N, C-alpha and C positions, 0 to 999 in steps of 0.2 A: 504494500500500500504506500502511496506517495506521501511523504512528510509535508505537511502544510505549515508554512511559516508566515506570520503576518507582522508588519512593522507599524509602529505608531510613534513617530518621532516629532514631538511638538517643537516647532520653530527650527527644524532641521530638515534639509532637503533629503528625501528618502531615496531618490534615484541612484546616487552613487553607492549607497548602502545595498540597495537591491542588486545592482550590477556586481558588486564584490561578493555578495552572498551567493549569487547564482554561479559565479566562478568557483567558489569554495564548496558549494553543495549543489552540483549540477542536476541531481535527481530530485531535488525538492521543488515544491510549488511555493513560490515566494511572491508576496504582493503587499502593497501599501494598504493600510486599513481605511475602509469607508464604512459608515454606518450600514448595518445590514449584511456585512460580509459573512461568508460561511465560517463555521468554527475552525480555528487553527489548532495545530498540535503545540506549536511554540510561538511565543511572541518576543519581539525585540523592541524595546521601548525607551523613550525619554520623556518624563513628565506626562504620562498618559492621562487623558481626561477620565472622569468617572464613567462617562458613557461607554468608553472602550472597556473598562474594567467590568462593568455590568454585562456587557455583551459577550466578552470573550473569556474572562479570567476563570470562570467556573469549569470550563472544559479544557484548559491548558495543561500540558505536562510540565511546562516551566515558562517563566517570564524572565527574560534577560534584560538587564538595565545596561545601557552603554556608558556607564560611569561607575565609580566606586561608591558614591553616596546614593542611598536609596530613599532618602527622606521624602522626596516628591511622590514616590510610589506609596510609601507607608502612610502618607497623609490621606490616601483614598480609603474607601470602605472595601476591604479585600476578603475574599473567601478564606477561611482559616487554613484550608489545606493547600493553598496556592504555594508553589515553589518559586520564590523570587531569587534570582541569581545576580550577584554584582560582579563587576570586573575584579580580577585578582590584581592586575597591574596594567598590562597592555600598553607599556611605554609611559605610564603616568608617574611611576615612582622616581625615575631618573629626572624627570622634569621638576618634580617637587624638590628633589635634592638640589638641583641647580638653583632653584628659586631661593630656597632657605639659605644655602651657602652664600649666594650673592648678597642677600639682605643682611645676613650675619656679618660677613666680612666688610661690607660697606659701612655698617654701624661700628664695628670694632676698630677698623682702621681709620674711622672718621673721614671717610671720603666725601660725605655730604658737606663737612666743614671745609675741606680743601676745595670743593666745587664752588662754595660760596665765596671763599677768599679769591679764587681764580677769576670769578666774575668781576671782582673789584680790582683786579690787577695786583694782588698782594702775594708776595712770596714768603710764606710763613710755615715753619716746621711745627709739628705737634709732638709732644712727648709720647714715646711708645707706651702702649698699655700692655698689661700682662694677661695672657690667656687664662691663667689660673683664676683671675678675678672675674671671668665671664662664663661661669657654668651655664650650659645650654640645657634647658629642660624641655622634653618633648611630651606633649599631652597626646596619648594615643600611640600604641605600639603594634599596630597591625602591619600589613605588608608595606604601606607607605611610610609609616612611622619608623619601622626598622631600617628601611633603606635610607631615610634621612639621617637617622642616628649614626649609621656607619659612615655616611658621607662627612658628617660634621667631625667625627673622630679623626679623619684624615688630616684635619687642620689643628689637631692637638688641643682642642677645647675639652674641658671636662663635660661629660654628657650624662644627664639623668633622664629617666623615662617613667611615665606613669600610665597605668592601664587599669581597667576595672578588675581584671583577673591577672594572676601572676604571670609574668613573662621573664625569660632569661636571655639577655643579649650580651655577648662578650664585650667587656670594656664599658658597659653602661650600668650605672647604679639605678636599679629599678625599684619602683614602689607600686603597690597594688591596693585598690579598694578605697572607699571613702575615708577610712580611718587614717590612711597614709597620704592623702592629698596635701594636707597642710605641710607635712614634712618635705614633700617634693617641692612645694612652692617656695618655702623659705630657703631652700638650697639653690634656687634657680635665679639667674639674672636675665638671661634671654629666654623667653618662653615661646615655644613653637606649638601652635595648636593644629593637631591633625585628628581630632576626635570625630567620630560619626555624630550626626545630630539626632538625638533621641529626646524623649521627655526628661530623662535624667541629666542630659548635658546641655539642654537649652538654657542660655543665660549663665553658663558656667564661668565666663570671663566677665567678672563684675567688680565693683569697687572692693569687695572683701577679698576675693582671690587675687586680684592684681595688686592690692596693697600688701599682700603677703610676700611678694617677690622682694629680692634684695634691692636696696636703694640703687637708683639708676637703672632699674629694670627696663627691658625692651620687649615689645610684643611683635611676633611674626604670626599673622593670623591668616591661614590658608584653607580652612576647613569649610565651615558654613556660616553664613551671616548670623543665623539664629543663636550662635554661641556667645556673641558679644553683646553686652548691654551697652549700646553705643554712647549713651549720655554719660556713662561713668568714666570713659577713657580720657577725654580732654582735661577734666579737672585733675586727674592724677598726673598728667604730663605737665600741666601748668604749675602744679605744686612742686614739681621737681622730683617726685618719687619715681616716676617713669621718665626715661630719657627720650622716648618716642615710640613709634610703631610703624611697621610695614603691614598694610592691610590689602588683601586681595578679594575678600568676600564681605558682603554687607546685608543688612536687614532688607533693604530695597535695592534691586539692581535693574537697570543701571543706577548708579549712585546719583541722586538728584543734584542738579547744578548748584543749588543753594546750600547743600550740606556742608557743615563746617570742616569736615575732614579734608575737603579739597584745598582749603585755604590755610590749614595749620602748618607752620613751618617744620614741625617735627614729626609729621605724619606723611608717609609715602603711600600713595594710592595706585593700585593696578586693577584693571578691569576683569577680575575673575579669570586671570590668565596664567596662574601658577602651574597648571597642568591641563592640557587640552587632550580630549579623546583622540587617539590616533586610529583612524578608520581601518587601515590594513591590519594592524596588530589586534584590534578589537574583533574584527570579523574572523580572523584566524582563531582567536580564543573561543568565541561563541560557537563557531562551526565545530570546533573540536569537542566542545561540551555537548552540543546537540548529538553528535555522532556517538559520544560515550553514553549518554542517556538512552539513546536508541538501542544500544547494545546491553542495556541494563546495568551499566557501570556507575559507580558513585562519582561525583564531581566536587570540586572545590568552589567556594564562593556562595554557597546557599545561605540565605539570610534567615536568621532567627527572627520571626515576625514579632515575638514578644520583646526581645532585647533591642531590636531595631538595627542590627548589624550582623 
């Protein structure tokens, strides 16, 4: 029997994905979703509407998200037995590592200060800082967080990591569970957020948690906009407790033109660009998992609908 695959990619052109999937799975019937479409075996989605969920999800063998974060799916009303599958990596972790290392080194080496001096035509040296004084704490130690931790280690910064359940990563001082979050924060000066967005993590970056960082702390926020209580950030920077932030994700995207983050001199804004889905790698991963499921084999990346990741 022919495998039926349906795509529902909100705000993304489906044609290139369909072309790539047909090349990877030539025997499958692959189509873009339209209301009233026949029931599919598998779905490939990005931010699917509730109408799609209501029509297709109950009969699917699996729904594949073309990203690592599945909060847009979990915000819908889902059948409890639905198998939701996120990307393991598909080229995203190296992009995240690049982004974090760039933001970290730009801050640590004070390149933003050098840039400001250069614009004024001033030739000014800065006193070298000590890496030991800039422990980097990574919130979230999944596939992406582990890759970032290993990349940061290459520049000889102390690295800490926090996760909801215990993890062991060579060279990383790890903390687990709510009871150890405070210990993790007080040991951190540069905080990197890579948590999944769930009910338990929404608003986790707030006045209380960010105040727990070492004085002169710095935030690199690349997970989901819902993690940060945005109105708490600027007062902490203006007070001097935080030295600044690099922000890639926001409560509202695109970031409104009048938002104060655009104008604050110690905040760097990027347009949700820390890691983009790489179509070729993603198609190869999803095609491989569809083939494995069709053979009755287990796959990685299945989301626990209760935990949210």
